N, C-alpha and C positions, 0 to 999 in steps of 0.2 A: 586306843590301845586295849587289847584284850585283857580281861580280868581273870581268865582261866589260869590256874596255877600250872597247868601242863602245856605251857608255851615257852618259847625261847624269847627272852627279853634282852635288850642291850646291856642293862646293868648286870644281869646274870651271866651273860657271855663275857663281859669284862672281868667279872669275878672268877668265872670258870677258867678263863684263859690264864689268869694269874696263878690259880692253883695248879694248872697244867705245867706252867713254867717252873713252879717250885718242885713239882714231882719229878720233872725231867732233870732239874738241877741236882736232886737227891739221888738220881739213878734208880728210881723205883718204877715198878709196873702198875697198871691199873688193878690187877688182882691183889698185889701186895698192899695197895692203898685201901682196897675194899675190906681186907681182913681186919684192919684197925676199927672199921665201922660196923663190923659183923654184917656186911652187905655184899652185894655182888659187884663184879667188875662193870656190869651194865649201869649200875647206879653211878659209879664214878664217871663213866663216859657221859651220862646225862648231865651230871654236875658240871663237868668240864666244858660241855657245849651249851650250858645255860638253859637247859630244858626244865629244870625243877627249882623251886625255891630252896634256899640253903638254911639248914638248921645250925645255930651257933655251936652246939657241942660237936657237930661234924667238922666244922671249920677249925675249932680249937684242936681236935684230935689229929686232923690232917697236918696242921701246922707243926704240932709236936713231932709227928712222924717225919716230916720233911726237914726238921732241924731249924725251924724258924723260932729264934729265941727272943727277938726284939718285940716287946709288948706293943710298941707303936705300929709295927707291921701287922701284927695280928688284929689290933683294934681297927686298922683301916679296912681290913677284909670284913670284919664283923659289921662295921658301919655300912659298907656297901651292901652286905646281905640284908641288913635291916631296911635300907632304902628300897631295895628290890621287893621285899615282902610288902612294904607299904604301897608301892606303885602297883603291884599286882591286885591289891584289894581296893585301890582307890576308884572312885566313880566321879571323875571330874567333868566339868562343863563341856570340855572339848569332845567328849564321847557322844554328845547329842548334836554335834555340828558336822555334817558330812563335808562341809566346805574345807574343814581342816585337813582331810585326806591323810597323806603319809606323814604329816607333821605331828600326828597324835602322840606318838611315843616321845618325840622331842619335847612337846609341850608338857607332857607328864613329868619329865625330868626337870624342865625349867621351873616347874611348880615347887620342887623341893631343893633346888640349887640355892647356894648362897652367893655364888660368884660366876659370872659369865664374861669371857673375853671373846671379842669378835673382830675379825679382820674383814673389811668389805671393800671390794674393788669398784662396784658400779652403783650401788644403792645404799640409801640410809638404812641402818638396821631396823627391823620391824618394831622393836621395843621403843624406838625413838621417832617413829613416823607419825605424821598428822593424819587425821581422817581424810582430808582432801588428797594428800599424797597417796594414801592407800587406795582411794577410789580411782585415781589416775592409773595406778598399777593394775587394778582390776580391769579397767577398760582396755589397756594395751595387752592384757593376757587373754583377750577375746571373751571375757565374761560380760556379755552384753545385757543380761537380764538384771534389772535393778536389785531384785531380791538376793541374787548371788553376790553382787558387789557389796551390798549392805551387810550380808552375813560375813564377808571377808573383813569388812571394817569392824564389825562387832567382835569377831574373834580376836583380832589384833589388839583392840582397845582393852579387852579383858586380860590379855597377856600383859599389857603395860601396867596393870595393877601391881605387878611384882616390884615395880620401882617405887612404890609407896607403902604406907602402913608401918607397923611397929618393927618389923624385921625386913627392911627393903633389900632387894637384890643388889649386890655390888656389881656394877656394869662398867666394863672398860672396852670402849670401841675405838678402833683405829680405822680411819677411812682414807682411801686414796682420794686425791683431790678431784678426780673425775666424778666421784659420787656426789660432790657438791655442785659441780658445774652442769651435769646432765639435767636438762630441764624436764623432769617428770611432771606432766600436767601443765606445762607452760611457766612463764616467769612469775606470775602472781602466786601460783601454788608453790613453786620452788622457793620463792622469797619467804613465804610464811613458814615453810619447812625449815629453812636455814635459821630463821629467827627463833623457831622452837628449839633447834639444836643449841643455840647460844643460851637459851633459858634453862634447858634441862642440864646443860653442862655445868651449871652453877651448883647443882645438888652435890652434897658431900660424897655420896656413894656412886656418882656417875662421873666417869673420866672419858673425855673425848679428845682424841688426837688426830691430826691430819698429816698424811704423808704427801708432801707437795710434789708437783711434777718435776721440779728441779733436782730431786734426789737421784733420778735416773733409774737404772736397773736395781733390783733388790730380790731377795729370797721371799717367795710367797706371791710372786706376780702371776702365778698360773692358777689361782683360785681363792675364793673367799672361804672362810671356815669359822666355826665357833669352838670354844673350849669350855665345857661345863664342869664346874667344881661343886661338890656337895657339902651339905651342912655339917656332917660330923667331922671332927678334927682328923686330918690325915686321910680322909676318904679319897679313893682313887678318882682321877679325872677322866673325862671322855671327850674325844674330839668328834666333831660333826661337820659334814660338808654336804652341800646340795649339788646335784648334777641334773641334766635334762632327763626328767622322768624317773629319777632315782635319788637315793640318799646314801651317803657313805659314813659309817661309824668307825672310828679308830678304836678298836677294842683290845689292842695289845699294848704293852708297856712301851715298846720301841716306837710304834706308830704314834702314840700319844706324845712321846718325848719329841718327836719330829715336829708336831704341831706346836708344842710349847716353845721350841727353839725358833720356829718361823715367826711366831707372834712376838717373841722377845726381840727379834731383829727388826721387824717393821715398827715396833714401838720405839726402839732405840733410835731408828733413823727418822722418826716423825718429829714434828714440832712439839714443844712442850704444851701442856693443856692451855695455858694462858695465851700463848702465841697462836695455837690452833683456833681458839675462840675468836681472836682478832682477825684471822684469815677468813673464817666463816662469815663474820660480820661484814668484812670488806666485800666478799663475793656477793652477799645478799644486797648490799647497798648499790653495787654496780650492775645488778641484774635488771 
């Protein structure tokens, strides 16, 4: 993730989009918004596109102009601005690992998140993968050089540190049953992976649910995704999905609401955590 302040970041675009929505709702133009900041319309445009870090006084002044009176709404915007400033200045371990590739910005946000919800169709989530499972994925991704595969393992294990420590990440994973039955690396590797899932699901801050085949059709069947929530109370959430050769960030309120609804539905249709663990254990023993 670039550390230059003059770049567009996901968090800044999410915040800028929210300010744009508020300005449109107030029926104001960019020049009118610029007047309250003693700035130019170009600055407002850059803010709304996420090209610059946000100053707290600017956010407060714009909220007042746009008629935002709820302190919780203002605080959520200030929290997101603070997180964006921290991420722009941060120099994390992932910046030194080319193998991370396009995941760099996601990992940067994962580092400051307090909660992640993930819906997975075909694979065990990266934060819950065993080293052998990761290696098997590396081989099937045509990464044949051992150093590349071990770099992949190392980066993913580093990310898993977020599930431990004094302030562990709250992690809620919903998996389609196919992700448990697809034999990545063969039955021995998969059995060990499933046993690891059973073990980690016992952690108080990790919740694992399984959507069984018998459920039939459901909303969300057309793609896996993550929803990242941030540390400050009321901070806005960001949806994230991967496609072949690209990533998709849900940077608007409406798009994020759609991800939240989809996750709520697959979670509601899934087995309870206790029953999910029993199913995972049964699949492991029968493999």
